Every structure is written in C-alpha cells, then in structure tokens.
Residue frames as qw, qx, qy, qz and C-alpha x, y, z in Angstrom:
[[0.494, 0.460, -0.699, 0.236, -7.90, -11.54, -37.00],
 [0.847, -0.496, -0.119, -0.153, -7.80, -14.12, -34.21],
 [0.137, -0.723, 0.647, -0.199, -5.01, -14.49, -31.71],
 [0.661, 0.177, -0.727, -0.050, -3.46, -17.97, -31.53],
 [0.064, -0.231, 0.743, -0.625, -3.74, -17.92, -27.76],
 [0.541, -0.299, -0.687, -0.383, -6.31, -20.50, -26.65],
 [0.683, -0.632, -0.365, -0.009, -5.92, -20.42, -22.89],
 [0.014, 0.727, -0.453, 0.515, -4.19, -18.73, -19.99],
 [0.831, -0.273, -0.463, 0.139, -2.68, -20.94, -17.31],
 [0.087, -0.726, 0.397, -0.554, -1.65, -19.61, -13.89],
 [0.725, -0.226, -0.621, 0.195, -0.55, -21.25, -10.68],
 [0.251, -0.693, 0.287, -0.611, -0.61, -20.23, -7.04],
 [0.224, 0.144, -0.886, 0.380, -0.25, -21.84, -3.65],
 [0.386, -0.485, -0.781, -0.082, -2.89, -23.33, -1.40],
 [0.309, -0.519, -0.470, 0.644, -2.56, -20.49, 1.14],
 [0.078, -0.099, 0.191, 0.973, -3.03, -17.63, -1.34],
 [0.201, 0.566, 0.766, -0.230, -6.75, -17.16, -0.80],
 [0.185, 0.728, 0.031, -0.660, -6.79, -13.70, -2.39],
 [0.090, 0.386, -0.706, -0.587, -5.25, -15.01, -5.63],
 [0.100, 0.220, 0.966, 0.094, -7.64, -17.97, -5.70],
 [0.207, 0.683, 0.526, -0.462, -10.58, -15.61, -5.21],
 [0.150, 0.677, -0.222, -0.686, -9.36, -13.16, -7.86],
 [0.010, 0.222, -0.841, -0.494, -8.60, -15.75, -10.54],
 [0.116, 0.377, 0.919, 0.003, -11.93, -17.51, -10.09],
 [0.172, 0.707, 0.348, -0.592, -13.77, -14.19, -10.09],
 [0.228, 0.640, -0.379, -0.628, -12.24, -13.51, -13.51],
 [0.843, 0.336, -0.125, -0.401, -13.35, -16.84, -14.96],
 [0.269, 0.470, -0.839, 0.051, -10.41, -19.11, -14.22],
 [0.913, -0.239, -0.087, -0.319, -11.17, -22.70, -13.20],
 [0.461, -0.560, 0.688, -0.032, -9.07, -25.00, -11.06],
 [0.801, 0.402, -0.361, -0.259, -7.61, -27.62, -13.39],
 [0.793, 0.140, -0.526, 0.275, -4.94, -29.28, -11.29],
 [0.512, -0.792, 0.254, -0.214, -3.78, -29.58, -7.70],
 [0.693, 0.381, -0.550, 0.270, -0.22, -30.76, -7.13],
 [0.723, -0.682, -0.044, -0.101, -0.10, -31.96, -3.51],
 [0.786, -0.473, 0.157, 0.366, 3.23, -31.42, -1.78],
 [0.648, 0.612, 0.094, 0.443, 4.80, -29.57, -4.73],
 [0.001, -0.892, 0.203, -0.405, 5.96, -26.60, -2.63],
 [0.757, -0.577, 0.307, -0.017, 7.25, -28.83, 0.15],
 [0.887, 0.148, 0.235, 0.369, 9.41, -30.63, -2.43],
 [0.441, 0.757, 0.037, 0.481, 10.58, -27.37, -4.00],
 [0.142, -0.835, 0.260, -0.464, 11.45, -25.60, -0.73],
 [0.465, 0.232, -0.781, 0.347, 12.55, -28.66, 1.23],
 [0.170, -0.292, -0.780, 0.527, 9.86, -28.29, 3.88],
 [0.063, -0.791, -0.592, -0.144, 6.66, -26.54, 4.87],
 [0.186, 0.129, -0.145, 0.963, 6.54, -22.79, 5.24],
 [0.055, 0.598, 0.637, -0.483, 3.92, -20.74, 7.03],
 [0.161, 0.357, 0.490, 0.778, 1.74, -18.77, 4.66],
 [0.277, -0.395, -0.117, -0.868, -1.25, -16.45, 4.83],
 [0.679, -0.447, 0.066, -0.578, -3.08, -16.64, 8.19],
 [0.442, -0.460, 0.746, -0.191, -0.72, -19.40, 9.31],
 [0.927, 0.273, 0.126, -0.224, -1.88, -21.81, 6.60],
 [0.590, -0.381, 0.597, 0.388, 0.99, -24.18, 5.74],
 [0.491, 0.656, -0.337, -0.464, 2.20, -23.68, 2.16],
 [0.635, -0.165, 0.752, 0.058, 2.23, -27.18, 0.69],
 [0.589, 0.386, 0.689, 0.170, 0.43, -27.44, -2.63],
 [0.008, -0.218, 0.386, 0.896, 0.51, -25.80, -6.05],
 [0.453, 0.564, 0.631, -0.281, -2.89, -25.04, -7.55],
 [0.164, -0.066, 0.552, 0.815, -3.18, -24.51, -11.31],
 [0.390, 0.636, 0.483, -0.458, -6.04, -22.63, -12.89],
 [0.274, 0.026, 0.592, 0.758, -6.85, -21.90, -16.50],
 [0.371, 0.637, 0.315, -0.598, -9.13, -19.68, -18.52],
 [0.544, 0.391, 0.605, 0.431, -10.09, -20.19, -22.13],
 [0.010, 0.625, -0.019, -0.780, -9.67, -17.07, -24.24],
 [0.507, 0.548, 0.569, 0.345, -11.01, -15.95, -27.58],
 [0.183, -0.666, 0.014, 0.723, -9.32, -12.74, -28.62],
 [0.555, 0.691, 0.377, 0.269, -10.13, -10.77, -31.78],
 [0.361, -0.457, 0.120, 0.804, -7.70, -8.19, -33.14]]
C-alpha cells in the first residue's frame, strides 16, 4: 500500500542555521525564499541567532515515497 503523501514542505527563517543544516542533511532542498516575509509579519526586523537579522522565510521540501 502506498501513502498518498508525495512531499513534505517545511519553512524556517534565514537566521535558523541549525534548522537549515538539519533539513538539508535529511534530504530537503530549498524551493523558495520569500524576502522580507518576516519583516512584514512582525512589523520590523528582529535579531536572531548570532545577531543575524530575521527577515526572510525559507521553504524547503522533500519528496517522499512511503510504503505501508
């Protein structure tokens, strides 16, 4: 039996280097970068990991093929 799930999509912020590392290590690929998305959502820049300004949303996806 095959699962109907074809892909997993996740998103993170430009400052979350650990998440970007982890997702890519597990086979996710960057599919979209939304510049300024977090600035719009929060009404301004925030300071993130290691002082990196949190500005952009980064979307990653991984194709899946699951048998049950």
